[in-house]
C-alpha positions in Angstrom: 55.6 -26.1 -29.6 52.8 -27.8 -31.8 49.3 -28.3 -30.1 49.5 -31.9 -29.1 45.7 -33.5 -27.9 44.6 -35.4 -25.1 41.4 -37.0 -24.1 40.3 -35.8 -20.4 38.9 -38.5 -18.5 34.7 -37.9 -17.8 35.1 -38.3 -13.9 37.9 -36.1 -12.7 39.2 -35.5 -9.2 38.9 -32.5 -7.2 39.9 -31.0 -4.2 38.4 -28.5 -1.6 40.7 -26.2 0.1 39.3 -26.4 3.9 40.2 -24.4 7.0 41.3 -26.3 9.8 38.6 -27.6 12.2 35.7 -27.1 9.1 36.3 -30.6 7.4 32.9 -32.4 9.0 31.1 -29.4 7.5 32.6 -29.3 4.2 31.8 -33.1 3.9 28.1 -32.2 4.6 27.9 -30.2 1.5 29.7 -32.7 -0.5 27.3 -35.4 0.4 24.9 -33.1 -0.7 26.3 -32.8 -4.3 24.6 -35.5 -5.9 27.5 -38.1 -7.7 30.1 -37.1 -6.0 32.2 -39.5 -3.9 34.5 -38.8 -1.2 38.0 -40.4 -1.8 40.6 -38.7 0.5 41.0 -35.8 3.3 43.1 -34.2 5.9 42.8 -30.9 8.1 42.8 -28.9 5.4 41.4 -30.7 2.2 39.1 -33.1 0.6 39.3 -34.9 -2.6 36.5 -36.0 -4.5 35.0 -37.8 -7.8 32.6 -36.0 -9.8 31.1 -36.7 -13.4 29.5 -33.7 -13.5 29.8 -29.9 -14.9 31.3 -27.4 -12.4 28.6 -25.3 -11.7 27.4 -27.0 -8.6 31.2 -26.8 -7.2 31.2 -22.9 -6.8 28.6 -23.0 -4.4 30.1 -24.5 -1.9 29.7 -22.0 1.3 32.1 -23.6 3.9 35.2 -24.1 1.7 38.0 -22.0 0.7 38.5 -22.6 -2.8 37.8 -25.8 -5.3 40.5 -27.1 -7.9 40.6 -29.9 -10.5 43.5 -32.3 -9.8 45.8 -33.2 -12.7 48.1 -35.5 -11.6 51.6 -36.6 -13.6 53.9 -39.5 -13.1 57.0 -37.2 -13.8 60.2 -36.5 -11.8 59.7 -32.7 -11.7 57.8 -29.6 -13.3 60.2 -29.5 -16.7 58.3 -32.4 -17.8 55.4 -30.9 -18.1 56.7 -29.1 -21.1 56.9 -32.5 -22.9 54.3 -33.4 -25.8 52.1 -35.5 -23.5 52.2 -34.0 -20.4 51.6 -30.7 -21.6 48.6 -31.9 -23.8 47.1 -33.3 -20.5 47.7 -30.1 -18.6 46.3 -28.2 -21.6 43.1 -30.0 -22.0 42.3 -29.9 -17.9 42.7 -25.9 -18.1 40.7 -25.5 -21.1 38.0 -27.8 -19.4 38.2 -25.2 -16.6 38.1 -22.3 -18.9 34.9 -23.5 -20.7 33.1 -23.2 -17.5 34.4 -20.1 -16.6 36.0 -17.3 -18.4 39.5 -16.4 -17.0 41.7 -13.1 -18.4 45.2 -14.3 -17.0 46.3 -16.9 -15.4 49.4 -17.4 -13.0 51.6 -20.1 -10.8 51.3 -20.8 -7.1 54.5 -23.4 -6.8 58.0 -23.3 -4.9 60.2 -22.3 -8.0 57.3 -20.4 -9.7 60.2 -17.6 -11.0 62.6 -20.0 -12.4 63.3 -20.5 -16.0 61.4 -23.6 -16.2 58.3 -21.8 -15.1 59.0 -19.0 -17.2 59.0 -21.5 -20.5 55.8 -23.0 -19.0 54.1 -19.6 -19.0 55.0 -18.9 -22.3 54.0 -21.9 -23.8 50.5 -21.6 -22.0 50.1 -18.0 -22.9 50.5 -18.9 -26.3 47.9 -21.8 -26.2 45.6 -20.5 -24.3 45.6 -16.9 -25.7 45.5 -15.2 -22.0 48.3 -13.2 -20.7 50.6 -14.4 -17.6 50.3 -12.0 -14.7 52.5 -13.5 -12.0 51.0 -11.7 -9.1 47.1 -11.2 -10.0 46.4 -13.8 -12.4 42.9 -15.1 -12.2 43.3 -18.5 -13.6 45.5 -20.4 -10.8 47.4 -23.1 -11.1 49.0 -24.5 -8.1 51.9 -27.0 -8.9 53.2 -29.4 -6.2 54.8 -33.0 -5.7 52.7 -35.9 -4.7 54.2 -39.7 -4.2 54.5 -40.5 -7.4 55.3 -37.3 -9.4 53.7 -34.0 -9.5 50.3 -32.8 -9.8 48.7 -29.3 -11.1 46.0 -28.0 -9.1 43.7 -25.6 -11.2 41.1 -23.6 -9.2 37.7 -22.9 -10.9 37.0 -19.6 -9.9 38.7 -16.6 -10.6 38.2 -15.6 -6.6 38.5 -18.4 -3.6 34.5 -18.9 -2.8 35.6 -17.9 0.6 35.6 -14.3 -1.4 32.2 -13.4 -1.8 30.6 -11.2 -4.4 28.7 -9.2 -2.2 31.9 -8.2 -0.3 32.7 -4.7 -1.3 33.6 -3.4 1.6 36.5 -4.7 4.1 37.6 -4.2 7.9 40.8 -4.9 9.5 40.3 -8.8 11.6 37.1 -8.9 9.4 35.7 -12.7 9.5 36.0 -15.1 6.7 33.0 -16.0 5.2 33.3 -19.7 5.0 33.7 -19.6 9.0 31.1 -17.2 9.5 28.5 -20.1 7.5 29.7 -22.8 9.9 28.7 -20.5 12.5 25.5 -20.1 11.7 24.9 -23.4 10.7 25.8 -24.2 14.3 23.4 -21.9 15.7 20.7 -23.2 13.1 18.2 -20.1 13.1 14.8 -21.2 12.2 12.1 -18.8 10.0 10.0 -17.6 13.1 13.3 -16.8 14.9 14.8 -13.6 15.7 18.9 -13.5 14.9 21.2 -10.6 16.4 24.7 -10.6 15.3 26.3 -8.4 18.3 29.5 -6.8 17.4 28.5 -7.2 13.3 31.5 -5.1 12.1 31.0 -5.5 8.2 28.3 -7.6 8.2 29.5 -11.2 7.1 27.6 -13.4 10.2 24.3 -10.9 9.1 25.0 -11.3 5.3 25.7 -15.0 5.1 22.4 -15.9 7.1 20.0 -13.5 5.2 21.3 -15.3 2.0 20.7 -18.7 3.3 17.6 -18.4 4.8 15.0 -16.0 6.2 14.7 -15.2 10.2 11.8 -12.9 11.5 13.8 -10.8 12.1 18.2 -9.7 11.6 20.0 -7.3 14.0 23.4 -6.3 13.4 24.7 -4.1 16.6 28.3 -2.6 16.6 29.4 0.5 18.7 31.7 1.8 15.5 29.4 3.8 12.8 32.1 3.3 10.4 31.5 -0.7 10.8 28.0 -0.2 10.1 28.6 2.0 7.3 30.4 -0.6 5.9 28.2 -3.7 6.4 25.3 -1.4 4.6 27.4 -1.1 1.8 27.7 -4.9 1.9 24.3 -5.6 2.2 23.5 -3.4 -0.5 25.8 -5.4 -2.5 23.9 -8.3 -1.9 20.8 -6.9 -2.4 19.5 -7.3 1.3 17.0 -4.7 2.5 15.4 -6.2 5.8 18.4 -5.8 8.0 18.2 -3.8 10.8 21.5 -2.1 11.6 21.9 -0.3 15.5 24.7 1.7 16.5 25.2 1.0 20.2 27.4 -0.6 22.6 26.0 -4.0 23.0 27.1 -4.2 26.9 24.7 -1.2 27.4 21.8 -1.3 24.8 18.5 -2.5 26.1 17.0 -4.6 23.6 13.6 -4.1 22.9 12.5 -8.0 22.3 14.6 -11.1 23.2 16.5 -12.8 20.2 16.7 -16.5 19.8 20.0 -17.0 18.1 23.0 -14.3 19.0 26.3 -14.7 17.3 29.6 -12.5 17.8 33.2 -12.6 16.6 34.6 -10.9 19.8 37.7 -8.6 19.6 40.7 -10.9 20.3 43.0 -8.2 21.8 45.5 -8.0 18.7 43.9 -6.6 15.4 40.9 -5.0 17.6 40.7 -4.4 21.3 43.2 -5.4 24.2 43.6 -8.1 26.6 43.1 -5.5 29.5 39.9 -4.5 27.9 38.7 -7.8 26.8 38.6 -8.8 30.8 36.2 -6.1 31.3 33.8 -6.5 28.1 33.7 -10.4 28.0 31.4 -10.8 31.1 29.8 -7.5 30.1 29.0 -9.2 26.7 27.3 -12.6 28.1 25.5 -10.4 31.1 24.1 -8.3 28.5 23.3 -10.8 25.7 21.5 -13.2 28.6 19.3 -10.2 29.4 18.2 -9.7 25.8 17.7 -13.4 25.0 14.8 -15.6 25.1 15.0 -19.0 27.2 15.9 -21.4 24.4 18.6 -19.0 22.7 21.5 -20.1 21.1 24.6 -18.2 21.4 27.6 -18.6 19.1 31.0 -17.1 19.6 34.1 -17.0 17.4 37.0 -15.9 19.9 41.1 -16.2 20.2 40.9 -15.1 24.1 40.1 -19.5 24.8 41.6 -18.9 28.5 39.5 -15.9 29.6 36.4 -16.9 27.8 36.6 -20.8 29.2 37.6 -19.1 32.6 33.9 -17.0 32.3 32.2 -19.7 31.2 32.8 -22.2 34.3 31.6 -19.4 36.6 28.7 -18.3 34.0 25.0 -19.1 35.2 23.2 -18.5 32.1 25.4 -20.4 29.3 25.7 -23.9 29.1 28.5 -25.1 26.9 27.2 -27.1 24.3 30.5 -27.6 21.7 33.6 -26.2 21.2 36.0 -26.4 17.7 39.5 -25.3 17.1 39.6 -23.7 13.9 42.0 -21.7 11.5 41.7 -18.1 11.1 44.4 -15.4 9.6 47.1 -17.4 11.0 45.5 -17.8 14.5 43.8 -20.8 16.1 40.6 -19.1 17.5 38.0 -21.6 18.8 33.6 -21.8 18.1 31.4 -22.0 21.1 28.4 -22.9 20.9 26.3 -22.0 24.0 22.5 -22.4 25.0 20.6 -20.4 27.3 20.0 -22.0 30.8 
């Protein structure tokens, strides 16, 4: 196929993929982006206009991924092989590749294994001079219908934004980094305050806070040494050294100094722990962090044990509920709870 020409528009449409429940927080990030104009949103995505280069678009901390949107008034994906449509698609992809190098590409679409997509992959591979890798391709092209035709969403980064470069160690039930960024924003730690991440696991909450803004002290506590070893690997990858990790049971550990901000992704009783164990763990945890916190402390919790946790809160005299947010995470719909010390 001869290579056609297409002049790309200067102002482009971008889409942010967002976890359910986090749209208001991601909208604030768009407001901080000079020149961006929001045009559409739903529970899992936000579309906006932007004319500048994509460098700043890779800095979103609370979105899952960011895409360039290219729309086509065509009846079916086969028409993307037409001269004009292929020129438009190729121009959009090259614009993305000029900002970020990619070594391969892939499709995410219904029927991506069809002969049409195989042909499209062949033509794009020739024009872009990178291989088509259907499972592991870095440049992800999401092809899907919209009311007046079809659109191709081109992800701007080889990995999702939520897949942080510092994450070199993973653990079962690990917290999504975008969700961790929102939890820390709700807690609003100040530079003079002490921050505790209870049951810290691989260190996501700790690292997200340390990279965003400093605190007087940053401490992670976990009963599992393997979790702390994993957290230390991630801390080292993030070039963070002034973070304390303590191997202890948070429900029994006597904290030497009170903490002003406490965050925790509590066991949900499926991947980690059990519902029976949580019935004992949760009240013990709330009591322990109340003992080890300052009089103005904020506590931010993520849990899927909604009935248990809300029942305990009604009886608890140490904490008062300020905000509850239903979010999506790994196929579940847990809640983030913001609590203030009474």
